Structure formats: structure tokens, C-alpha cells
N, C-alpha and C positions, 0 to 999 in steps of 0.2 A: 362659272361665273366665279368673279373673284369676291374676296371679303369686303374689299373697300366699295365695291359697287352697290352693296346692300344700304339701304337708307338708316341713319341712325335711329330715327322714330321706330321702325320695325326691329330693329335690332333690340332696343331697350324694352318695348313691348312683348316682343317674344321673351326675353330674358325675365321681364318681370312675371308673367303669366305662367313661364315653366317653373320659377321659384315658388309662385305661390301653390299651385297645385301640388308641387313636390312637399312643399310644408304641410298642406292636408294630408298627404299621405304619411308623412313622419308623424303626426298625431295617431295615426294607427299603430304604427311602429313603437312608439313611445309608451302607448298604452298597453298593447298586446304583449310584445316580446317578453319583458320581465314577468308576466304572468303564464308563460308558456304556450300562448293560444298562437294559432295561425293567424298570418296577416293577409289571407286572403278568404278564408271562409271563418264564421258565416260574413254576409255583407256589413257594410257599415250600419251599425245600429245603435241605440242609445243604451249607455253604460248602466242607466240608473234601471230601467225598465224593459229593456231588450227588445224594444221597438225597432223594426227597419225604419232606417232613415229615408225620407222622400229625396229625389233627386235635386228638388229647388231647394231643400234643406240641408244640403251639403255643399252649398256654394262657398268656397274660401271666402273669409272676411264678411262678405254680404250678408249670408243665413246668420251669423254671430249676432251683426247688428241689428238685422231686422228683427230676429227672435228676442232681442232684448237681452242676450246670453241665458236664456232658459229653452229647454227643449220644447218643441211643441206638443209631443205626445204626452208627457208627465209633468211639465212644467219644472222638471228637475234643473237646478242651477248647472250651467256648463262651465267649466273651468276656464278662467281667463287664459290659461294656458294654450287652447286651442286656437285662439284668435293671435297670440303671441307667436306661436311657432310658424302661423301662415305668414303674418306680416314679416318675420325674421327670414322665410324662405325667399318670399318676392323682393326684399332689400337685398338679400346675397345675391340673387340672379341679376339685379340691375349693376351692383358692384362687380360682379365677375364679367359682366357684360363690358364693362368701361375698363377694367383691366386687360380685357382681351382687345379692345379697340387700340389700347395704349401700347402693348407688347406684341401682338402679331402683326406680321409684315403686312401692309395693304394688299400686296399683289398675292397674297395666300388664297388657296382655294377655299370657297364656301363651304365645300364638305370638311375641310381641315379644321376650319374654324369652328365648325359645329361640332366635330368630336373632341375638340380642347375643351369646348365650352361645357358640353353636357358631362365630360370627365371630371372638370372642376366643379360643377353644380353637385354631382353625385357625392364627390368628395365632402363639399361643404355641409350639405344635407345630412350625411351621416355622422359629420363632427356636433351637428346640431342635436341630433338623436342622442347621441352619446353623452352630451352635456346634460340633457334633462333626465334623461334614464339613471345616470350616475347621481344626480343629485338626489332622485328620489330613493333609489334602490341600493346605491352605493356599489354597484357593479357594471362592467362594460362587458356587453355581450360578444361573444366570439365570432359571432356571425357578422358582426361589423367590424372588428377590429383585424380578424383574421382573414375575413372576405375582403375588407378594404386594403390589406397588404397585399393579397393575390392580384386584386383589379391595379394597383399601383404598379406593382411589377410588370402586368400586362401591358401597361399604356405608357411605359417609359418613353416611347419614342414621341408622344406627345408634348413632352417637356425638352425644351431645348438644352442641349448641352449634358444630358443626363443619358448615359448609358444603361444597360441591363445590369452591367457588372457595379456600377455605382449604386443602383436601385436596390440590388440584392446585396452589397456589403451595407449599404445604409441600414437596410431592415436588420441585418445580424448585428450592426453594432447599437443599433436604436434599442434593441432587445437587451442587449448585453449590458450596457451603460445603467439599465434599470434594475435588471433582475440580480445580477453580480452583487452590487454594494449594496441594495436595498432589500432584495428579496432572501439572499443568502447571507451576506456578510452582516448586514444590521440584526438579523434574527440570531446570528451565533453571539454577537455581543450582547443585545437588549433584550433577548428571548422572546422577541416577537418580530413580526415583518414590518419594516419601515415604509413599504409601499407593496401593492398587490400584483398579482400576475396580469391583471386586467390592464394596467397601466403600462407595465414592460410592453404589452403588445400593442398598446397603442402608439407607443414611441416608437416601436417596431414599424408601424404603419406609416408614420411620418417619415422614417427614413428610407421607405420604400418609393415614397411619393417625391422625397426631395432631395435623398442623398444623406450623407453622414452629416453635413452640415445642419441640415432642416432636422434631423433627429435631437441634434445637441441644442438648437436653437429652441425646440419645442419643450425639452427638460428643463432647460434653464429659465427661460421665458416663463414658462407654466409655474415654476417653483417660485420665482420671484412675485408674479402676480396673484399666484395661491398664499403666499406668505402675507402679502399686503390686506387680502381678503380676511384672512384669520384674524390679524391685528385688530382690523374696523370691527371685525365682528365681537372681539373680546371686548372691545372699548365700549360697544355699544350695549350689548347684552351681559358681559361679564362671563360667558359661556359659551360652549360647544355643543349642541345636542344631535344626537343621531337624527335622521329622517323620522317620520311616524312609520312611514312603509316599511323600515328596516326594524323599528320595533315590535310594530305587530307581526313580522316574520319570525321574529325572534320567539314572540309569545306563543306561536303557533307550533314552532319546533320544539319548543319546551314541553308543550300539551301533548304534541305527538309521541317524544321522548318518554312521557311519564305513562303512557298508554301500551308501549311496547314490552315485551319480555326483556329479562335481563341481559341475555345474549345478544338480543338484536339490539338493544340499547347502547351496549358497550362497542359494536360494530359500528353503529350510527354515530356514536361522540367520537369515535376513532377517525371517522369520515371526516366529521365536522371540524376535527382538530386542525385540520390542513387549510381550512378558509378561514383568513384574517378577519372576515366580517363577525365570526363568533369567537374571536380571541377576546378574554376578559376586558372589559372596558376599564381604562386607565385615568387617572385624573393629572391635571397638570399640561400647559401648554404645548409642550415638546412630545405629549403622549395621546393628545387628542386626537380622534378619528376624522379626518374629513374626505369628502368626493375630490380626487385630485383630477378625476376624468375631465369636468369641465375646463378647468386651468390648460390641460395639455391641448383639448379642443380647441380654446380660443388662441393659444400660441400657434396652432397648426393654421388656424384662419389668418392670423396676422401674418405669418410667413408666406400664406398662399398671395395673400391680398397686398401686402405692404413691404416685406423683408426679403423678398427674395433676391432683389437686385443688390441691396447694399450687404448683405451677409454674404453671398457669392462673390462680390467684389472685393470685399475685405479678406476672405478665403484666399483668393487668387493672388491678392497684394502680398500676402505673407508667404506665398510660392507653395501651398499647400497642395495644391491640384494644377 
């Protein structure tokens, strides 16, 4: 069966449902991964009281609306994030289906169309998870960045015009253009890291999926959008605060250090010294610490859905490929 033979309503309906249930799974990832919990066990349960969720209380979008944003078991408030992530997943599914129908040749097999779509949905949902985790905890999980890089390298043939060499070189360039100037050079000059290793791995992931031009686009577009967001935040609030989860983690770490023996404390402090999150906080716009992962993720989604054609055309026009 050819892709063009599939009814549009079926394609969009399938895409919306896949994105919707993918978004529901993302909520598990976003909640559990930063806490070091398994995403498989225990089954879905209420974060407030631990009660196992019934199947009909776990239907994307519907259950949140029916329950009025509160858990059936203990009436605890359910974060609006759950609804938002599910809705974002469904919307991305539809957007990616539309992009597929625009770019994939009509005579392409349904199997290849499905493979391309599932790979793109996996990338998009992973980026949504990165954005929410980094916003709350200010770190990018290796399971997503490194796993996404390997998946991007393994599926290079699903992206027209991309060779394995392009993907591998893009990943290496993506990591280098962040880590060399901002991880090593910036720290040598300013005594602190400009961007974390997690951000470098995320740009590496962009390179594995889109080649070096995608990695450069992600870094530049992410930087521009991040700068604009910081300026708006400073105009509105006058300051940039660290997320509550990060402040709580630092307090717990400080309490744990206080209970250690002097020898163990010195070893732990030496280990924490390599973590940008535990560098002393500094005042000033240029020294404010923000989560950059959400802006990199947004730029990668923009490249996936909007910018591949014109960036690729511009690079070809320059004669760089």
C-alpha cells in the first residue's frame, strides 16, 4: 500500500492518538526520571497518596477534565502540566503528520511513511520531555540526549539527503561547538561553565538527526530565543530565580553533607564541584543561571517542522555541501 492511498482523516486521527498517548507516557518520564525512579514499575499511581490508578482514570485529556483536575483517590490537585503535555503530544502528532504529507513522496510505501513518522514523533516527544525536565530540575537526562543521539544515527536513512557520515559528523560538531567554547573556554576565562555538558549532548543529538547545519541552527536559534525569554522575564519580574525543585535539592544535599564525616564530605564536595548546578550563584544578567535545554528543544522542533528546507537550501546555495 502506498502512503497516498491512506485517507487523510485516518492519518491525522492516528497521528493525534499516537501523540496523545505518547504525551501521557511523557508525564511518567518527566515525573520519574529526575527522581531516579523506573518508568515501568510501579504501574501508574497517584503521586500524592500512592494509590494505583484505574484504567479509566488514565485516559489522556479526558480523565483530567472528568475529574476536574483532582485525583479520584485522595482529591489531591493534579498539576495542569499533565493535561498540557498530553495536548502538546497530540498537537505535535498532527503537525508531524501534516509535515509528512507535504514532504514524503505520495508513492512512498506505507511502511516507510510509518517508520519516518514514528521516528519523528519519538524525537519530538523526547524534546518535550527534555524541556519540562530541564525547566524543573535544570538538567538534561543522558538517557534522552545520548539515547536520542544513538537513535538518530541508527535512523539516518529515514531523512532524505542525510548519510551516516553526515549524521556522525553532525553529532561530533554539535558537541564540540558547545563544549569547547562554553564548557572549557568560558570556564578558563570566567572560572565557571557557560553551558552545561547536558546542553552539549543535546546539540550533539541535533547534529545526529539533522547534520551539522541542524546543530548550528539549534544552538543559534536556541540562544536567540533564550535571550529574548530572559529579557522578558527580567522586565516582568526583575530577577531570575532557580526552580523550586533545584533549591530543594540543594538544601537536601547541604543537609546530607552536614551529616557526613570530614573525609566523606571533602570527597563529596570535590565531586559536586564538577557539577555546574552547584557552582556558587552569581548576580547580574550575564551571570544568571537559566535552563537552556527548553530553548534548544524548541529550536530542534522548529528545525524539524519548519526550517529544514530553507536552511538546507541556503547551505546548498553557499556551496558548503
